[in-house]
C-alpha positions as CSV (number, residue, x, y, z in Angstrom):
1,M,95.0,-111.5,66.2
2,L,96.6,-111.2,62.0
3,A,93.8,-112.1,60.3
4,V,94.1,-114.8,57.7
5,L,94.2,-114.3,54.1
6,S,91.0,-115.9,52.6
7,R,91.6,-115.7,48.7
8,P,92.3,-118.9,47.1
9,A,95.5,-120.1,44.9
10,A,96.5,-122.7,42.5
11,A,96.1,-126.0,44.4
12,L,99.7,-127.0,45.3
13,R,101.5,-130.2,47.8
14,I,102.9,-127.6,50.4
15,V,105.8,-129.0,52.4
16,S,107.6,-126.0,55.1
17,L,110.8,-126.4,56.7
18,A,110.4,-124.2,59.3
19,P,107.7,-122.7,61.8
20,S,107.8,-119.0,60.7
21,V,107.3,-120.7,56.8
22,T,104.1,-122.6,57.8
23,E,102.8,-119.2,59.5
24,T,103.0,-117.6,56.6
25,V,101.6,-120.0,54.6
26,F,98.3,-120.2,56.7
27,A,98.1,-116.5,57.4
28,L,98.0,-116.8,53.2
29,G,95.3,-118.8,53.6
30,L,96.8,-121.8,52.3
31,G,97.1,-124.1,55.3
32,E,95.0,-126.2,53.9
33,Q,97.6,-127.3,51.0
34,L,100.2,-128.3,53.4
35,V,101.1,-131.5,53.7
36,G,104.0,-131.8,55.9
37,V,105.7,-128.9,58.4
38,S,109.0,-129.0,60.8
39,S,108.1,-131.0,64.0
40,Y,108.7,-127.1,65.7
41,C,106.0,-126.0,63.7
42,D,103.4,-125.3,66.8
43,Y,101.4,-122.5,65.5
44,P,98.4,-122.1,64.6
45,P,96.7,-124.3,66.7
46,A,95.9,-125.5,62.6
47,A,99.4,-126.9,62.0
48,Q,100.0,-129.2,64.8
49,R,97.9,-131.5,62.9
50,I,99.3,-131.7,59.9
51,D,102.2,-134.3,59.5
52,H,106.4,-133.7,60.5
53,V,108.7,-134.8,58.0
54,G,112.0,-133.9,60.1
55,T,113.0,-131.1,61.5
56,F,114.4,-127.5,61.0
57,L,117.7,-128.7,60.9
58,T,117.3,-132.2,59.9
59,P,114.8,-132.6,57.5
60,N,113.8,-135.9,57.1
61,I,113.7,-137.1,53.2
62,E,112.3,-140.5,53.1
63,A,109.5,-138.3,55.0
64,I,108.8,-135.7,52.5
65,V,109.8,-137.7,49.5
66,A,106.4,-139.6,50.4
67,K,104.7,-136.5,50.3
68,R,105.1,-135.7,46.8
69,P,105.1,-132.2,47.6
70,D,105.4,-129.9,44.9
71,V,107.1,-127.6,46.2
72,V,109.8,-126.8,49.1
73,I,110.2,-123.7,51.6
74,A,112.7,-123.0,54.1
75,V,115.0,-121.6,55.3
76,P,118.7,-121.9,55.2
77,S,121.2,-123.4,57.4
78,P,124.1,-125.0,57.7
79,G,122.7,-127.8,59.1
80,N,119.8,-128.7,56.9
81,Q,121.6,-127.5,54.1
82,S,123.0,-130.6,52.7
83,G,119.7,-132.1,52.8
84,V,117.9,-129.4,50.8
85,E,120.9,-130.6,48.0
86,A,118.9,-133.5,48.3
87,L,115.7,-133.0,48.3
88,R,117.3,-130.9,44.7
89,R,118.8,-133.9,43.2
90,L,115.5,-135.8,43.2
91,G,113.7,-132.8,41.3
92,I,111.9,-131.7,44.2
93,R,111.6,-127.8,44.0
94,V,113.1,-126.2,47.0
95,V,112.4,-122.3,47.8
96,L,114.5,-120.9,49.7
97,V,113.6,-117.8,52.1
98,D,116.3,-115.9,54.9
99,P,113.7,-113.4,56.8
100,N,116.5,-111.8,58.7
101,T,114.9,-108.1,58.9
102,I,111.4,-106.1,58.8
103,A,111.7,-105.6,55.1
104,E,113.1,-109.4,54.5
105,I,110.4,-110.9,56.6
106,K,107.6,-108.7,54.3
107,E,109.7,-109.6,51.3
108,S,109.8,-113.2,52.5
109,F,105.9,-112.9,52.7
110,V,106.0,-111.5,48.7
111,T,108.4,-114.6,47.5
112,I,106.7,-117.0,49.3
113,A,103.1,-116.5,48.2
114,R,104.4,-116.0,44.2
115,E,106.3,-119.3,44.5
116,V,102.6,-121.2,45.6
117,G,100.6,-119.2,42.9
118,D,99.6,-116.2,44.9
119,E,102.0,-113.4,45.0
120,A,98.9,-110.8,45.4
121,A,97.9,-112.7,48.9
122,G,101.7,-111.7,49.6
123,H,101.4,-108.3,48.8
124,A,98.0,-108.3,50.7
125,L,99.9,-110.0,53.8
126,T,102.4,-106.7,53.7
127,A,99.6,-104.3,53.6
128,R,97.8,-106.2,56.7
129,V,100.9,-105.9,58.4
130,D,102.0,-102.3,57.6
131,A,98.7,-101.1,58.5
132,Q,99.2,-102.9,62.1
133,M,103.1,-101.3,62.4
134,D,101.5,-98.4,61.5
135,R,98.7,-97.3,64.0
136,V,101.0,-98.8,67.1
137,R,103.4,-95.9,65.2
138,A,101.4,-93.7,65.8
139,T,100.0,-94.3,69.0
140,L,104.1,-93.5,69.9
141,A,104.3,-90.5,68.3
142,S,106.4,-88.0,70.6
143,V,107.5,-90.1,73.3
144,P,110.6,-90.3,75.0
145,E,113.2,-92.6,74.3
146,R,113.4,-95.8,77.3
147,K,117.3,-97.4,77.9
148,V,116.0,-101.7,76.8
149,L,117.9,-104.4,77.6
150,M,116.0,-107.5,75.7
151,V,117.6,-111.0,77.0
152,V,116.9,-114.7,75.0
153,G,118.9,-116.2,78.4
154,Q,120.4,-115.4,80.9
155,T,122.9,-118.6,82.2
156,P,124.7,-117.4,80.2
157,L,123.3,-113.7,79.3
158,I,122.5,-113.4,76.2
159,A,120.7,-110.4,75.0
160,V,119.4,-108.9,71.4
161,G,121.8,-107.3,69.4
162,A,121.7,-105.5,66.2
163,G,121.1,-106.5,63.1
164,T,118.0,-108.7,64.9
165,F,114.0,-107.6,64.0
166,Q,113.9,-107.7,67.3
167,D,116.3,-104.3,67.6
168,E,114.7,-102.9,65.5
169,L,111.6,-103.5,66.6
170,I,113.0,-101.5,70.0
171,R,113.8,-99.3,67.3
172,M,111.0,-97.9,66.2
173,A,108.8,-98.4,69.8
174,H,111.5,-95.5,70.5
175,G,113.3,-97.7,72.7
176,T,117.2,-97.8,73.1
177,N,118.8,-101.4,72.5
178,L,121.7,-101.2,74.9
179,A,123.0,-104.7,73.8
180,A,123.2,-103.6,70.0
181,A,126.6,-101.0,71.1
182,V,128.2,-104.6,72.3
183,G,128.6,-106.0,68.8
184,G,127.0,-108.8,67.2
185,S,123.4,-110.0,66.4
186,W,123.2,-112.2,70.2
187,P,126.1,-111.1,72.3
188,H,126.7,-112.6,75.8
189,L,126.5,-109.7,78.2
190,S,127.7,-109.6,81.6
191,L,125.6,-109.6,84.5
192,E,127.7,-106.5,85.2
193,F,127.3,-104.7,82.4
194,A,123.4,-105.0,82.4
195,V,123.3,-103.6,85.7
196,E,126.1,-100.9,84.9
197,A,124.2,-100.3,81.7
198,A,120.8,-99.5,84.1
199,P,118.3,-99.6,81.4
200,D,115.0,-98.6,82.4
201,V,112.9,-101.8,81.1
202,I,113.5,-105.3,80.4
203,I,112.3,-108.0,78.2
204,D,113.4,-111.0,79.2
205,T,112.1,-113.9,76.6
206,T,113.3,-116.7,78.9
207,M,110.5,-116.0,80.8
208,G,106.2,-116.4,80.3
209,N,104.4,-118.0,77.5
210,E,102.5,-117.8,74.6
211,E,99.2,-117.0,76.6
212,R,100.6,-115.2,79.6
213,V,103.5,-112.4,80.7
214,G,105.1,-114.2,83.2
215,G,106.2,-111.2,85.2
216,Q,106.4,-112.7,88.7
217,A,109.0,-115.4,87.6
218,A,110.8,-112.7,85.2
219,M,111.3,-110.6,88.1
220,A,111.8,-113.1,90.5
221,F,115.8,-113.4,88.3
222,W,116.2,-109.9,88.5
223,S,115.1,-108.6,91.7
224,A,119.1,-109.6,93.4
225,F,119.7,-106.1,91.2
226,P,117.5,-103.5,92.6
227,I,119.8,-100.8,91.9
228,M,118.3,-101.1,87.8
229,P,115.6,-98.7,86.9
230,A,114.0,-101.2,85.6
231,V,113.6,-103.7,88.5
232,R,113.4,-100.8,90.6
233,E,110.2,-99.2,88.5
234,H,108.6,-102.0,87.8
235,R,109.7,-102.6,84.3
236,V,110.5,-105.8,84.0
237,F,108.6,-108.1,81.5
238,G,109.0,-112.1,80.9
239,Y,107.8,-112.2,77.1
240,K,108.1,-116.2,75.8
241,A,106.7,-115.8,72.6
242,Y,107.4,-117.3,69.7
243,A,105.9,-114.4,67.3
244,V,108.6,-112.4,68.8
245,L,111.0,-114.1,68.5
246,R,110.0,-115.8,64.9
247,P,110.3,-114.1,61.3
248,G,106.8,-114.4,60.6
249,P,103.4,-112.6,60.1
250,R,102.7,-112.4,63.6
251,I,105.8,-109.3,63.7
252,G,103.0,-106.5,64.1
253,E,101.5,-108.6,67.3
254,A,105.3,-108.7,68.5
255,F,106.2,-104.5,67.8
256,E,102.8,-103.7,69.7
257,D,103.4,-105.8,72.9
258,I,107.4,-104.2,72.7
259,A,105.6,-100.6,73.2
260,R,103.2,-101.8,75.2
261,F,105.8,-102.5,77.1
262,I,108.2,-99.9,76.6
263,H,105.7,-96.6,76.9
264,P,102.3,-99.3,78.5
265,E,101.1,-95.8,79.7
266,R,100.4,-95.0,75.9
267,F,98.5,-98.2,75.7
268,A,95.3,-99.6,77.5
269,P,96.5,-102.8,79.8
270,A,96.2,-105.9,77.5
271,E,93.9,-108.7,78.2
272,G,95.5,-111.6,80.6
273,Q,98.0,-108.4,82.2
């Protein structure tokens, strides 16, 4: 688990409107300065004790104003655009970060840290994440490529496509992302495509939970297709973990998890598996 940075910053009142932002603020060591978060902000556990000020898509303007924030940090979306504009009209400083790639995720650490008065903490967090990922890369030196299908929905079948940080993590872990060739960031696939693509590894984020890999549940769905190498060789992994779905400071952990799924022979068994 990524250690929380302890460098203090100026005591600002911060409202976060996205789970990835909340995780970043805590990783910067500034969790105590959060006075409001979205209803989806559930990590780390301390975030669950902070007052909710609406959802990611529909921020509650009245609740946010009542918190008297010095800064509101959000991720842009069509759903919250009117709320962001309303806050700005009221004179509240709103900062937007839009991390879609690994580079942009690390840039968001620095941006958030700068906006709350401690840019050095952002650079330190970036360095820690880089060190995590470098250790995994070293472990994977010279491993062969394996074909990977990573899905985020089963009915319909929705996969991780090109242009996402998840696609980057797969490729960094010496995996070939089969859905990247289809086009789009989250392509809808047919089961026929999945079978014919013959993945060596299936990572199913609709199964399992944050605490435990749900391999048995995932295998129950995919076992109907025993011709697939991933099924035949028991390389189907349930991985419903927000670490790999949110563009935040747990990206180093997500990279190691994905690398373990694709090349388990290079790693000792993970705790709980």
